[in-house]
Biopython code that builds the backbone (N, CA, C, O; Angstrom):
import numpy as np
from Bio.PDB.StructureBuilder import StructureBuilder

atoms = [
    (1, "UNK", "N", (0.806, -1.198, 0.000)),
    (1, "UNK", "CA", (0.000, 0.000, 0.000)),
    (1, "UNK", "C", (0.853, 1.267, 0.000)),
    (1, "UNK", "O", (0.509, 2.259, -0.644)),
    (2, "UNK", "N", (1.950, 1.224, 0.718)),
    (2, "UNK", "CA", (2.716, 2.465, 0.833)),
    (2, "UNK", "C", (3.303, 2.896, -0.518)),
    (2, "UNK", "O", (3.548, 4.085, -0.719)),
    (3, "UNK", "N", (3.533, 1.959, -1.447)),
    (3, "UNK", "CA", (4.001, 2.324, -2.786)),
    (3, "UNK", "C", (2.967, 3.188, -3.499)),
    (3, "UNK", "O", (3.328, 4.095, -4.249)),
    (4, "UNK", "N", (1.665, 2.909, -3.267)),
    (4, "UNK", "CA", (0.608, 3.693, -3.899)),
    (4, "UNK", "C", (0.609, 5.130, -3.407)),
    (4, "UNK", "O", (0.080, 6.017, -4.077)),
    (5, "UNK", "N", (1.191, 5.364, -2.258)),
    (5, "UNK", "CA", (1.236, 6.712, -1.697)),
    (5, "UNK", "C", (2.579, 7.386, -1.961)),
    (5, "UNK", "O", (2.904, 8.395, -1.335)),
    (6, "UNK", "N", (3.360, 6.830, -2.886)),
    (6, "UNK", "CA", (4.605, 7.466, -3.299)),
    (6, "UNK", "C", (5.846, 7.053, -2.536)),
    (6, "UNK", "O", (6.918, 7.614, -2.762)),
    (7, "UNK", "N", (5.730, 6.086, -1.639)),
    (7, "UNK", "CA", (6.883, 5.652, -0.864)),
    (7, "UNK", "C", (7.888, 4.944, -1.754)),
    (7, "UNK", "O", (7.513, 4.154, -2.622)),
    (8, "UNK", "N", (9.137, 5.222, -1.541)),
    (8, "UNK", "CA", (10.237, 4.517, -2.204)),
    (8, "UNK", "C", (11.177, 4.014, -1.118)),
    (8, "UNK", "O", (11.426, 4.725, -0.145)),
    (9, "UNK", "N", (11.703, 2.801, -1.268)),
    (9, "UNK", "CA", (12.611, 2.289, -0.240)),
    (9, "UNK", "C", (13.898, 3.118, -0.185)),
    (9, "UNK", "O", (14.427, 3.541, -1.213)),
    (10, "UNK", "N", (14.382, 3.338, 1.030)),
    (10, "UNK", "CA", (15.643, 4.041, 1.211)),
    (10, "UNK", "C", (16.774, 3.076, 0.868)),
    (10, "UNK", "O", (16.820, 1.947, 1.357)),
    (11, "UNK", "N", (17.683, 3.545, 0.018)),
    (11, "UNK", "CA", (18.823, 2.721, -0.385)),
    (11, "UNK", "C", (20.101, 3.409, 0.070)),
    (11, "UNK", "O", (20.263, 4.620, -0.084)),
    (12, "UNK", "N", (20.995, 2.624, 0.628)),
    (12, "UNK", "CA", (22.283, 3.149, 1.083)),
    (12, "UNK", "C", (23.379, 2.342, 0.400)),
    (12, "UNK", "O", (23.395, 1.113, 0.465)),
    (13, "UNK", "N", (24.292, 3.048, -0.254)),
    (13, "UNK", "CA", (25.408, 2.386, -0.911)),
    (13, "UNK", "C", (26.670, 2.665, -0.103)),
    (13, "UNK", "O", (27.020, 3.812, 0.176)),
    (14, "UNK", "N", (27.333, 1.581, 0.258)),
    (14, "UNK", "CA", (28.577, 1.686, 1.019)),
    (14, "UNK", "C", (29.731, 1.243, 0.121)),
    (14, "UNK", "O", (29.646, 0.228, -0.571)),
    (15, "UNK", "N", (30.810, 2.028, 0.149)),
    (15, "UNK", "CA", (31.987, 1.695, -0.642)),
    (15, "UNK", "C", (33.001, 1.032, 0.293)),
    (15, "UNK", "O", (33.391, 1.601, 1.313)),
    (16, "UNK", "N", (33.411, -0.156, -0.068)),
    (16, "UNK", "CA", (34.433, -0.843, 0.724)),
    (16, "UNK", "C", (35.778, -0.717, 0.008)),
    (16, "UNK", "O", (35.883, -0.917, -1.202)),
    (17, "UNK", "N", (36.805, -0.377, 0.798)),
    (17, "UNK", "CA", (38.145, -0.171, 0.231)),
    (17, "UNK", "C", (39.154, -1.071, 0.922)),
    (17, "UNK", "O", (38.959, -1.497, 2.061)),
    (18, "UNK", "N", (40.225, -1.346, 0.215)),
    (18, "UNK", "CA", (41.289, -2.157, 0.824)),
    (18, "UNK", "C", (42.247, -1.238, 1.573)),
    (18, "UNK", "O", (41.994, -0.039, 1.686)),
    (19, "UNK", "N", (43.329, -1.785, 2.078)),
    (19, "UNK", "CA", (44.281, -1.010, 2.886)),
    (19, "UNK", "C", (44.953, 0.105, 2.090)),
    (19, "UNK", "O", (45.462, 1.061, 2.675)),
    (20, "UNK", "N", (44.959, -0.007, 0.763)),
    (20, "UNK", "CA", (45.589, 1.033, -0.067)),
    (20, "UNK", "C", (44.529, 1.990, -0.637)),
    (20, "UNK", "O", (44.794, 2.750, -1.568)),
    (21, "UNK", "N", (43.304, 1.932, -0.045)),
    (21, "UNK", "CA", (42.217, 2.841, -0.390)),
    (21, "UNK", "C", (41.623, 2.595, -1.781)),
    (21, "UNK", "O", (40.928, 3.455, -2.324)),
    (22, "UNK", "N", (41.897, 1.423, -2.352)),
    (22, "UNK", "CA", (41.299, 1.084, -3.634)),
    (22, "UNK", "C", (39.903, 0.517, -3.368)),
    (22, "UNK", "O", (39.671, -0.169, -2.373)),
    (23, "UNK", "N", (38.998, 0.816, -4.268)),
    (23, "UNK", "CA", (37.638, 0.301, -4.115)),
    (23, "UNK", "C", (37.644, -1.206, -4.362)),
    (23, "UNK", "O", (38.104, -1.692, -5.396)),
    (24, "UNK", "N", (37.121, -1.914, -3.384)),
    (24, "UNK", "CA", (37.026, -3.367, -3.480)),
    (24, "UNK", "C", (35.636, -3.766, -3.954)),
    (24, "UNK", "O", (35.488, -4.628, -4.820)),
    (25, "UNK", "N", (34.616, -3.131, -3.378)),
    (25, "UNK", "CA", (33.244, -3.418, -3.793)),
    (25, "UNK", "C", (32.290, -2.344, -3.297)),
    (25, "UNK", "O", (32.589, -1.575, -2.383)),
    (26, "UNK", "N", (31.156, -2.326, -3.926)),
    (26, "UNK", "CA", (30.055, -1.481, -3.492)),
    (26, "UNK", "C", (29.000, -2.406, -2.886)),
    (26, "UNK", "O", (28.703, -3.467, -3.435)),
    (27, "UNK", "N", (28.440, -1.992, -1.753)),
    (27, "UNK", "CA", (27.373, -2.771, -1.118)),
    (27, "UNK", "C", (26.161, -1.861, -0.974)),
    (27, "UNK", "O", (26.219, -0.819, -0.321)),
    (28, "UNK", "N", (25.077, -2.270, -1.589)),
    (28, "UNK", "CA", (23.847, -1.489, -1.494)),
    (28, "UNK", "C", (22.844, -2.231, -0.616)),
    (28, "UNK", "O", (22.549, -3.406, -0.832)),
    (29, "UNK", "N", (22.336, -1.522, 0.367)),
    (29, "UNK", "CA", (21.284, -2.091, 1.213)),
    (29, "UNK", "C", (20.027, -1.257, 1.017)),
    (29, "UNK", "O", (20.088, -0.053, 0.767)),
    (30, "UNK", "N", (18.897, -1.922, 1.134)),
    (30, "UNK", "CA", (17.614, -1.264, 0.921)),
    (30, "UNK", "C", (16.662, -1.717, 2.007)),
    (30, "UNK", "O", (16.675, -2.877, 2.421)),
    (31, "UNK", "N", (15.825, -0.776, 2.472)),
    (31, "UNK", "CA", (14.844, -1.179, 3.476)),
    (31, "UNK", "C", (13.829, -2.095, 2.813)),
    (31, "UNK", "O", (13.533, -1.925, 1.630)),
    (32, "UNK", "N", (13.290, -3.057, 3.542)),
    (32, "UNK", "CA", (12.369, -4.022, 2.938)),
    (32, "UNK", "C", (11.063, -3.365, 2.501)),
    (32, "UNK", "O", (10.527, -2.491, 3.182)),
    (33, "UNK", "N", (10.575, -3.804, 1.363)),
    (33, "UNK", "CA", (9.319, -3.262, 0.858)),
    (33, "UNK", "C", (8.135, -3.793, 1.661)),
    (33, "UNK", "O", (7.149, -3.084, 1.864)),
    (34, "UNK", "N", (8.232, -5.012, 2.105)),
    (34, "UNK", "CA", (7.152, -5.642, 2.858)),
    (34, "UNK", "C", (7.501, -5.644, 4.337)),
    (34, "UNK", "O", (7.934, -6.662, 4.877)),
    (35, "UNK", "N", (7.315, -4.517, 4.985)),
    (35, "UNK", "CA", (7.568, -4.456, 6.421)),
    (35, "UNK", "C", (6.390, -5.103, 7.167)),
    (35, "UNK", "O", (5.433, -5.562, 6.544)),
    (36, "UNK", "N", (6.467, -5.133, 8.476)),
    (36, "UNK", "CA", (5.432, -5.809, 9.267)),
    (36, "UNK", "C", (4.040, -5.217, 9.030)),
    (36, "UNK", "O", (3.055, -5.952, 8.955)),
    (37, "UNK", "N", (3.962, -3.906, 8.913)),
    (37, "UNK", "CA", (2.659, -3.266, 8.698)),
    (37, "UNK", "C", (2.061, -3.675, 7.356)),
    (37, "UNK", "O", (0.878, -4.005, 7.276)),
    (38, "UNK", "N", (2.881, -3.653, 6.297)),
    (38, "UNK", "CA", (2.392, -4.032, 4.976)),
    (38, "UNK", "C", (1.966, -5.502, 4.952)),
    (38, "UNK", "O", (0.946, -5.844, 4.354)),
    (39, "UNK", "N", (2.730, -6.354, 5.590)),
    (39, "UNK", "CA", (2.370, -7.770, 5.664)),
    (39, "UNK", "C", (1.056, -7.945, 6.413)),
    (39, "UNK", "O", (0.207, -8.736, 6.000)),
    (40, "UNK", "N", (0.882, -7.224, 7.499)),
    (40, "UNK", "CA", (-0.348, -7.325, 8.286)),
    (40, "UNK", "C", (-1.553, -6.870, 7.462)),
    (40, "UNK", "O", (-2.621, -7.476, 7.546)),
    (41, "UNK", "N", (-1.392, -5.809, 6.670)),
    (41, "UNK", "CA", (-2.491, -5.332, 5.822)),
    (41, "UNK", "C", (-2.891, -6.380, 4.787)),
    (41, "UNK", "O", (-4.079, -6.628, 4.580)),
    (42, "UNK", "N", (-1.911, -6.990, 4.142)),
    (42, "UNK", "CA", (-2.209, -8.001, 3.126)),
    (42, "UNK", "C", (-2.845, -9.228, 3.767)),
    (42, "UNK", "O", (-3.803, -9.780, 3.227)),
    (43, "UNK", "N", (-2.327, -9.657, 4.903)),
    (43, "UNK", "CA", (-2.909, -10.815, 5.584)),
    (43, "UNK", "C", (-4.347, -10.532, 6.028)),
    (43, "UNK", "O", (-5.202, -11.415, 5.958)),
    (44, "UNK", "N", (-4.612, -9.316, 6.479)),
    (44, "UNK", "CA", (-5.972, -8.944, 6.877)),
    (44, "UNK", "C", (-6.901, -8.957, 5.663)),
    (44, "UNK", "O", (-8.041, -9.411, 5.762)),
    (45, "UNK", "N", (-6.428, -8.469, 4.531)),
    (45, "UNK", "CA", (-7.232, -8.483, 3.307)),
    (45, "UNK", "C", (-7.540, -9.918, 2.890)),
    (45, "UNK", "O", (-8.672, -10.227, 2.519)),
    (46, "UNK", "N", (-6.542, -10.793, 2.950)),
    (46, "UNK", "CA", (-6.762, -12.198, 2.600)),
    (46, "UNK", "C", (-7.795, -12.840, 3.523)),
    (46, "UNK", "O", (-8.613, -13.649, 3.086)),
    (47, "UNK", "N", (-7.747, -12.475, 4.794)),
    (47, "UNK", "CA", (-8.703, -13.009, 5.764)),
    (47, "UNK", "C", (-10.123, -12.534, 5.436)),
    (47, "UNK", "O", (-11.072, -13.316, 5.492)),
    (48, "UNK", "N", (-10.261, -11.262, 5.096)),
    (48, "UNK", "CA", (-11.578, -10.725, 4.734)),
    (48, "UNK", "C", (-12.089, -11.404, 3.465)),
    (48, "UNK", "O", (-13.252, -11.803, 3.397)),
    (49, "UNK", "N", (-11.220, -11.536, 2.463)),
    (49, "UNK", "CA", (-11.634, -12.166, 1.211)),
    (49, "UNK", "C", (-12.057, -13.621, 1.426)),
    (49, "UNK", "O", (-13.012, -14.084, 0.804)),
    (50, "UNK", "N", (-11.357, -14.341, 2.297)),
    (50, "UNK", "CA", (-11.693, -15.737, 2.570)),
    (50, "UNK", "C", (-13.046, -15.853, 3.265)),
    (50, "UNK", "O", (-13.712, -16.881, 3.142)),
    (51, "UNK", "N", (-13.459, -14.828, 3.986)),
    (51, "UNK", "CA", (-14.716, -14.839, 4.727)),
    (51, "UNK", "C", (-15.861, -14.197, 3.943)),
    (51, "UNK", "O", (-16.970, -14.068, 4.460)),
    (52, "UNK", "N", (-15.597, -13.794, 2.698)),
    (52, "UNK", "CA", (-16.612, -13.099, 1.905)),
    (52, "UNK", "C", (-17.327, -14.073, 0.976)),
    (52, "UNK", "O", (-16.688, -14.814, 0.230)),
    (53, "UNK", "N", (-18.654, -14.066, 1.028)),
    (53, "UNK", "CA", (-19.468, -14.921, 0.154)),
    (53, "UNK", "C", (-19.347, -14.415, -1.277)),
    (53, "UNK", "O", (-19.523, -13.225, -1.538)),
    (54, "UNK", "N", (-19.045, -15.329, -2.208)),
    (54, "UNK", "CA", (-18.906, -14.924, -3.606)),
    (54, "UNK", "C", (-20.244, -14.581, -4.244)),
    (54, "UNK", "O", (-20.285, -13.960, -5.306)),
    (55, "UNK", "N", (-21.335, -14.979, -3.603)),
    (55, "UNK", "CA", (-22.652, -14.684, -4.163)),
    (55, "UNK", "C", (-23.188, -13.326, -3.770)),
    (55, "UNK", "O", (-23.627, -12.561, -4.628)),
    (56, "UNK", "N", (-23.158, -13.009, -2.462)),
    (56, "UNK", "CA", (-23.772, -11.763, -1.992)),
    (56, "UNK", "C", (-22.759, -10.735, -1.501)),
    (56, "UNK", "O", (-23.090, -9.557, -1.371)),
    (57, "UNK", "N", (-21.527, -11.167, -1.227)),
    (57, "UNK", "CA", (-20.491, -10.245, -0.777)),
    (57, "UNK", "C", (-20.487, -9.982, 0.720)),
    (57, "UNK", "O", (-19.670, -9.199, 1.204)),
    (58, "UNK", "N", (-21.389, -10.625, 1.463)),
    (58, "UNK", "CA", (-21.435, -10.442, 2.917)),
    (58, "UNK", "C", (-20.511, -11.450, 3.596)),
    (58, "UNK", "O", (-20.121, -12.445, 2.987)),
    (59, "UNK", "N", (-20.161, -11.192, 4.862)),
    (59, "UNK", "CA", (-19.254, -12.105, 5.580)),
    (59, "UNK", "C", (-19.910, -13.463, 5.859)),
    (59, "UNK", "O", (-20.983, -13.529, 6.458)),
    (60, "UNK", "N", (-19.259, -14.537, 5.422)),
    (60, "UNK", "CA", (-19.759, -15.888, 5.670)),
    (60, "UNK", "C", (-19.846, -16.197, 7.155)),
    (60, "UNK", "O", (-20.711, -16.961, 7.584)),
    (61, "UNK", "N", (-18.949, -15.603, 7.943)),
    (61, "UNK", "CA", (-18.966, -15.848, 9.383)),
    (61, "UNK", "C", (-20.266, -15.358, 10.015)),
    (61, "UNK", "O", (-20.634, -15.813, 11.098)),
    (62, "UNK", "N", (-20.963, -14.439, 9.356)),
    (62, "UNK", "CA", (-22.250, -13.953, 9.845)),
    (62, "UNK", "C", (-23.419, -14.628, 9.124)),
    (62, "UNK", "O", (-24.407, -15.003, 9.755)),
    (63, "UNK", "N", (-23.305, -14.781, 7.799)),
    (63, "UNK", "CA", (-24.445, -15.251, 7.009)),
    (63, "UNK", "C", (-24.685, -16.750, 7.112)),
    (63, "UNK", "O", (-25.734, -17.230, 6.682)),
    (64, "UNK", "N", (-23.750, -17.497, 7.666)),
    (64, "UNK", "CA", (-23.934, -18.948, 7.797)),
    (64, "UNK", "C", (-24.328, -19.357, 9.213)),
    (64, "UNK", "O", (-24.415, -20.547, 9.516)),
    (65, "UNK", "N", (-24.567, -18.375, 10.077)),
    (65, "UNK", "CA", (-24.983, -18.674, 11.452)),
    (65, "UNK", "C", (-26.485, -18.939, 11.483)),
    (65, "UNK", "O", (-27.283, -18.134, 11.004)),
    (66, "UNK", "N", (-26.848, -20.067, 12.048)),
    (66, "UNK", "CA", (-28.265, -20.403, 12.170)),
    (66, "UNK", "C", (-28.908, -19.615, 13.304)),
    (66, "UNK", "O", (-28.310, -19.400, 14.358)),
    (67, "UNK", "N", (-30.147, -19.190, 13.057)),
    (67, "UNK", "CA", (-30.966, -18.634, 14.126)),
    (67, "UNK", "C", (-31.693, -19.821, 14.753)),
    (67, "UNK", "O", (-32.236, -20.672, 14.048)),
    (68, "UNK", "N", (-31.697, -19.869, 16.053)),
    (68, "UNK", "CA", (-32.342, -20.971, 16.755)),
    (68, "UNK", "C", (-33.792, -20.623, 17.037)),
    (68, "UNK", "O", (-34.107, -19.543, 17.537)),
    (69, "UNK", "N", (-34.668, -21.562, 16.705)),
    (69, "UNK", "CA", (-36.094, -21.368, 16.939)),
    (69, "UNK", "C", (-36.454, -21.622, 18.387)),
    (69, "UNK", "O", (-35.583, -21.958, 19.189)),
    (70, "UNK", "N", (-37.737, -21.466, 18.741)),
    (70, "UNK", "CA", (-38.189, -21.669, 20.119)),
    (70, "UNK", "C", (-37.939, -23.093, 20.615)),
    (70, "UNK", "O", (-37.821, -23.332, 21.817)),
    (71, "UNK", "N", (-37.861, -24.042, 19.661)),
    (71, "UNK", "CA", (-37.633, -25.430, 20.052)),
    (71, "UNK", "C", (-36.154, -25.747, 20.233)),
    (71, "UNK", "O", (-35.790, -26.882, 20.539)),
    (72, "UNK", "N", (-35.287, -24.724, 20.041)),
    (72, "UNK", "CA", (-33.847, -24.923, 20.213)),
    (72, "UNK", "C", (-33.160, -25.473, 18.983)),
    (72, "UNK", "O", (-31.953, -25.715, 19.002)),
    (73, "UNK", "N", (-33.912, -25.675, 17.911)),
    (73, "UNK", "CA", (-33.351, -26.202, 16.667)),
    (73, "UNK", "C", (-33.113, -25.055, 15.689)),
    (73, "UNK", "O", (-33.765, -24.016, 15.780)),
    (74, "UNK", "N", (-32.171, -25.242, 14.743)),
    (74, "UNK", "CA", (-31.937, -24.199, 13.729)),
    (74, "UNK", "C", (-33.212, -23.916, 12.954)),
    (74, "UNK", "O", (-33.944, -24.835, 12.587)),
    (75, "UNK", "N", (-33.473, -22.636, 12.708)),
    (75, "UNK", "CA", (-34.671, -22.207, 11.988)),
    (75, "UNK", "C", (-34.227, -21.472, 10.723)),
    (75, "UNK", "O", (-33.980, -20.267, 10.769)),
    (76, "UNK", "N", (-34.120, -22.191, 9.575)),
    (76, "UNK", "CA", (-33.643, -21.560, 8.337)),
    (76, "UNK", "C", (-34.483, -20.361, 7.916)),
    (76, "UNK", "O", (-33.938, -19.371, 7.427)),
    (77, "UNK", "N", (-35.803, -20.431, 8.100)),
    (77, "UNK", "CA", (-36.657, -19.305, 7.699)),
    (77, "UNK", "C", (-36.326, -18.061, 8.522)),
    (77, "UNK", "O", (-36.250, -16.958, 7.981)),
    (78, "UNK", "N", (-36.134, -18.238, 9.810)),
    (78, "UNK", "CA", (-35.761, -17.102, 10.666)),
    (78, "UNK", "C", (-34.371, -16.598, 10.304)),
    (78, "UNK", "O", (-34.105, -15.397, 10.356)),
    (79, "UNK", "N", (-33.490, -17.516, 9.938)),
    (79, "UNK", "CA", (-32.137, -17.112, 9.526)),
    (79, "UNK", "C", (-32.201, -16.233, 8.287)),
    (79, "UNK", "O", (-31.482, -15.238, 8.193)),
    (80, "UNK", "N", (-33.060, -16.595, 7.331)),
    (80, "UNK", "CA", (-33.180, -15.807, 6.096)),
    (80, "UNK", "C", (-33.882, -14.482, 6.341)),
    (80, "UNK", "O", (-33.603, -13.510, 5.638)),
    (81, "UNK", "N", (-34.775, -14.410, 7.304)),
    (81, "UNK", "CA", (-35.508, -13.166, 7.582)),
    (81, "UNK", "C", (-34.595, -12.063, 8.130)),
    (81, "UNK", "O", (-34.996, -10.901, 8.203)),
    (82, "UNK", "N", (-33.384, -12.427, 8.509)),
    (82, "UNK", "CA", (-32.435, -11.411, 8.988)),
    (82, "UNK", "C", (-31.978, -10.490, 7.857)),
    (82, "UNK", "O", (-31.470, -9.398, 8.112)),
    (83, "UNK", "N", (-32.155, -10.924, 6.622)),
    (83, "UNK", "CA", (-31.609, -10.204, 5.474)),
    (83, "UNK", "C", (-32.731, -9.656, 4.606)),
    (83, "UNK", "O", (-33.775, -10.284, 4.435)),
    (84, "UNK", "N", (-32.488, -8.476, 4.067)),
    (84, "UNK", "CA", (-33.440, -7.812, 3.186)),
    (84, "UNK", "C", (-32.780, -7.670, 1.822)),
    (84, "UNK", "O", (-31.651, -7.191, 1.715)),
    (85, "UNK", "N", (-33.487, -8.086, 0.790)),
    (85, "UNK", "CA", (-32.970, -7.953, -0.569)),
    (85, "UNK", "C", (-33.469, -6.637, -1.143)),
    (85, "UNK", "O", (-34.672, -6.375, -1.155)),
    (86, "UNK", "N", (-32.556, -5.820, -1.614)),
    (86, "UNK", "CA", (-32.929, -4.542, -2.223)),
    (86, "UNK", "C", (-33.635, -4.790, -3.549)),
    (86, "UNK", "O", (-33.441, -5.832, -4.175)),
    (87, "UNK", "N", (-34.453, -3.836, -3.975)),
    (87, "UNK", "CA", (-35.083, -3.983, -5.294)),
    (87, "UNK", "C", (-34.010, -4.071, -6.376)),
    (87, "UNK", "O", (-32.915, -3.525, -6.241)),
    (88, "UNK", "N", (-34.354, -4.767, -7.439)),
    (88, "UNK", "CA", (-33.420, -4.945, -8.544)),
    (88, "UNK", "C", (-33.066, -3.599, -9.162)),
    (88, "UNK", "O", (-33.918, -2.724, -9.313)),
    (89, "UNK", "N", (-31.819, -3.456, -9.507)),
    (89, "UNK", "CA", (-31.391, -2.274, -10.257)),
    (89, "UNK", "C", (-30.721, -2.762, -11.530)),
    (89, "UNK", "O", (-30.284, -3.909, -11.613)),
    (90, "UNK", "N", (-30.646, -1.905, -12.494)),
    (90, "UNK", "CA", (-30.064, -2.287, -13.771)),
    (90, "UNK", "C", (-28.854, -1.414, -14.056)),
    (90, "UNK", "O", (-28.896, -0.193, -13.910)),
    (91, "UNK", "N", (-27.782, -2.066, -14.462)),
    (91, "UNK", "CA", (-26.606, -1.331, -14.933)),
    (91, "UNK", "C", (-26.794, -1.140, -16.439)),
    (91, "UNK", "O", (-26.695, -2.092, -17.212)),
    (92, "UNK", "N", (-27.063, 0.082, -16.835)),
    (92, "UNK", "CA", (-27.352, 0.340, -18.241)),
    (92, "UNK", "C", (-26.110, 0.191, -19.120)),
    (92, "UNK", "O", (-26.225, -0.094, -20.312)),
    (93, "UNK", "N", (-24.946, 0.379, -18.547)),
    (93, "UNK", "CA", (-23.723, 0.148, -19.317)),
    (93, "UNK", "C", (-23.606, -1.336, -19.662)),
    (93, "UNK", "O", (-23.275, -1.684, -20.796)),
    (94, "UNK", "N", (-23.878, -2.222, -18.680)),
    (94, "UNK", "CA", (-23.844, -3.667, -18.943)),
    (94, "UNK", "C", (-24.927, -4.053, -19.942)),
    (94, "UNK", "O", (-24.693, -4.880, -20.824)),
    (95, "UNK", "N", (-26.100, -3.465, -19.810)),
    (95, "UNK", "CA", (-27.196, -3.761, -20.740)),
    (95, "UNK", "C", (-26.796, -3.401, -22.161)),
    (95, "UNK", "O", (-27.063, -4.164, -23.090)),
    (96, "UNK", "N", (-26.158, -2.252, -22.344)),
    (96, "UNK", "CA", (-25.719, -1.835, -23.676)),
    (96, "UNK", "C", (-24.656, -2.795, -24.210)),
    (96, "UNK", "O", (-24.670, -3.153, -25.388)),
    (97, "UNK", "N", (-23.733, -3.210, -23.334)),
    (97, "UNK", "CA", (-22.709, -4.165, -23.762)),
    (97, "UNK", "C", (-23.332, -5.493, -24.189)),
    (97, "UNK", "O", (-22.963, -6.042, -25.227)),
    (98, "UNK", "N", (-24.272, -6.014, -23.398)),
    (98, "UNK", "CA", (-24.894, -7.296, -23.717)),
    (98, "UNK", "C", (-25.706, -7.216, -25.013)),
    (98, "UNK", "O", (-25.712, -8.160, -25.803)),
    (99, "UNK", "N", (-26.383, -6.099, -25.226)),
    (99, "UNK", "CA", (-27.157, -5.932, -26.453)),
    (99, "UNK", "C", (-26.241, -5.958, -27.665)),
    (99, "UNK", "O", (-26.535, -6.620, -28.661)),
    (100, "UNK", "N", (-25.121, -5.229, -27.578)),
    (100, "UNK", "CA", (-24.177, -5.213, -28.693)),
    (100, "UNK", "C", (-23.547, -6.591, -28.883)),
    (100, "UNK", "O", (-23.308, -7.015, -30.014)),
    (101, "UNK", "N", (-23.277, -7.294, -27.770)),
    (101, "UNK", "CA", (-22.702, -8.629, -27.854)),
    (101, "UNK", "C", (-23.665, -9.572, -28.578)),
    (101, "UNK", "O", (-23.240, -10.372, -29.411)),
    (102, "UNK", "N", (-24.966, -9.479, -28.262)),
    (102, "UNK", "CA", (-25.965, -10.315, -28.930)),
    (102, "UNK", "C", (-25.973, -10.054, -30.440)),
    (102, "UNK", "O", (-26.062, -10.993, -31.231)),
    (103, "UNK", "N", (-25.882, -8.790, -30.835)),
    (103, "UNK", "CA", (-25.843, -8.449, -32.261)),
    (103, "UNK", "C", (-24.565, -8.976, -32.907)),
    (103, "UNK", "O", (-24.596, -9.497, -34.022)),
    (104, "UNK", "N", (-23.444, -8.840, -32.205)),
    (104, "UNK", "CA", (-22.159, -9.291, -32.747)),
    (104, "UNK", "C", (-22.133, -10.806, -32.895)),
    (104, "UNK", "O", (-21.530, -11.326, -33.834)),
    (105, "UNK", "N", (-22.779, -11.516, -31.981)),
    (105, "UNK", "CA", (-22.808, -12.981, -32.028)),
    (105, "UNK", "C", (-23.466, -13.490, -33.301)),
    (105, "UNK", "O", (-23.175, -14.601, -33.744)),
    (106, "UNK", "N", (-24.347, -12.695, -33.894)),
    (106, "UNK", "CA", (-25.075, -13.134, -35.072)),
    (106, "UNK", "C", (-24.197, -13.176, -36.323)),
    (106, "UNK", "O", (-24.469, -13.956, -37.236)),
    (107, "UNK", "N", (-23.156, -12.356, -36.378)),
    (107, "UNK", "CA", (-22.381, -12.314, -37.619)),
    (107, "UNK", "C", (-20.863, -12.446, -37.437)),
    (107, "UNK", "O", (-20.130, -12.458, -38.426)),
    (108, "UNK", "N", (-20.381, -12.546, -36.199)),
    (108, "UNK", "CA", (-18.939, -12.675, -35.990)),
    (108, "UNK", "C", (-18.665, -13.746, -34.949)),
    (108, "UNK", "O", (-19.560, -14.142, -34.202)),
    (109, "UNK", "N", (-17.457, -14.202, -34.903)),
    (109, "UNK", "CA", (-17.071, -15.157, -33.870)),
    (109, "UNK", "C", (-16.975, -14.417, -32.541)),
    (109, "UNK", "O", (-16.110, -13.556, -32.381)),
    (110, "UNK", "N", (-17.842, -14.733, -31.587)),
    (110, "UNK", "CA", (-17.876, -13.972, -30.334)),
    (110, "UNK", "C", (-16.574, -14.037, -29.539)),
    (110, "UNK", "O", (-16.235, -13.094, -28.824)),
    (111, "UNK", "N", (-15.848, -15.140, -29.661)),
    (111, "UNK", "CA", (-14.614, -15.242, -28.882)),
    (111, "UNK", "C", (-13.529, -14.286, -29.354)),
    (111, "UNK", "O", (-12.550, -14.056, -28.644)),
    (112, "UNK", "N", (-13.698, -13.723, -30.561)),
    (112, "UNK", "CA", (-12.698, -12.775, -31.063)),
    (112, "UNK", "C", (-13.116, -11.325, -30.839)),
    (112, "UNK", "O", (-12.341, -10.409, -31.111)),
    (113, "UNK", "N", (-14.319, -11.114, -30.352)),
    (113, "UNK", "CA", (-14.823, -9.752, -30.160)),
    (113, "UNK", "C", (-14.309, -9.147, -28.860)),
    (113, "UNK", "O", (-14.244, -9.833, -27.840)),
    (114, "UNK", "N", (-13.953, -7.899, -28.888)),
    (114, "UNK", "CA", (-13.576, -7.135, -27.706)),
    (114, "UNK", "C", (-14.348, -5.837, -27.764)),
    (114, "UNK", "O", (-14.037, -4.958, -28.568)),
    (115, "UNK", "N", (-15.344, -5.713, -26.924)),
    (115, "UNK", "CA", (-16.167, -4.517, -26.898)),
    (115, "UNK", "C", (-15.651, -3.555, -25.840)),
    (115, "UNK", "O", (-15.125, -3.970, -24.807)),
    (116, "UNK", "N", (-15.805, -2.280, -26.109)),
    (116, "UNK", "CA", (-15.437, -1.240, -25.145)),
    (116, "UNK", "C", (-16.689, -0.476, -24.767)),
    (116, "UNK", "O", (-17.639, -0.387, -25.545)),
    (117, "UNK", "N", (-16.679, 0.071, -23.573)),
    (117, "UNK", "CA", (-17.829, 0.851, -23.115)),
    (117, "UNK", "C", (-17.330, 2.165, -22.528)),
    (117, "UNK", "O", (-16.284, 2.201, -21.881)),
    (118, "UNK", "N", (-18.071, 3.237, -22.752)),
    (118, "UNK", "CA", (-17.748, 4.533, -22.173)),
    (118, "UNK", "C", (-19.047, 5.290, -21.984)),
    (118, "UNK", "O", (-20.063, 4.943, -22.588)),
    (119, "UNK", "N", (-19.026, 6.306, -21.164)),
    (119, "UNK", "CA", (-20.204, 7.128, -20.937)),
    (119, "UNK", "C", (-20.198, 8.278, -21.930)),
    (119, "UNK", "O", (-19.181, 8.937, -22.143)),
    (120, "UNK", "N", (-21.357, 8.500, -22.530)),
    (120, "UNK", "CA", (-21.493, 9.613, -23.467)),
    (120, "UNK", "C", (-21.308, 10.943, -22.751)),
    (120, "UNK", "O", (-21.656, 11.077, -21.578)),
    (121, "UNK", "N", (-20.768, 11.909, -23.448)),
    (121, "UNK", "CA", (-20.635, 13.267, -22.876)),
    (121, "UNK", "C", (-21.909, 14.022, -23.154)),
    (121, "UNK", "O", (-22.501, 13.912, -24.227)),
    (122, "UNK", "N", (-22.325, 14.805, -22.151)),
    (122, "UNK", "CA", (-23.493, 15.654, -22.339)),
    (122, "UNK", "C", (-24.767, 15.012, -22.108)),
    (122, "UNK", "O", (-25.812, 15.648, -22.242)),
]
sb = StructureBuilder()
sb.init_structure("model")
sb.init_model(0)
sb.init_chain("A")
sb.init_seg("    ")
for serial, (resi, resn, name, xyz) in enumerate(atoms, 1):
    if name == "N":
        sb.init_residue(resn, " ", resi, " ")
    sb.init_atom(name, np.array(xyz, "f"), 0.0, 1.0, " ", f" {name:<3s}", serial, name[0])
structure = sb.get_structure()
């Protein structure tokens, strides 16, 4: 993440010389790009992604918990009632892409097509 904010690793070059002051070698050291904080951020992201349902995007650790009914048994209907589905919305950019894809499929090999989408100005 810190690279995205313009961070560059600090590099230090040391010149090693022999007893007659001739250069023997150059040694360059650089601070590590993946420090503990950066590693912790990536590991946290991996943990969140592993717990995210690929269908709805909510945390599996929450959405897979059963609600217990009055009889002490899991109640799937009560578990589902915890969630509200928003009304359907349409992405008009996707709709335009799919419409053009359907037209292209009629006269060209679809696997060779590459469509682009942009928003009109004005």
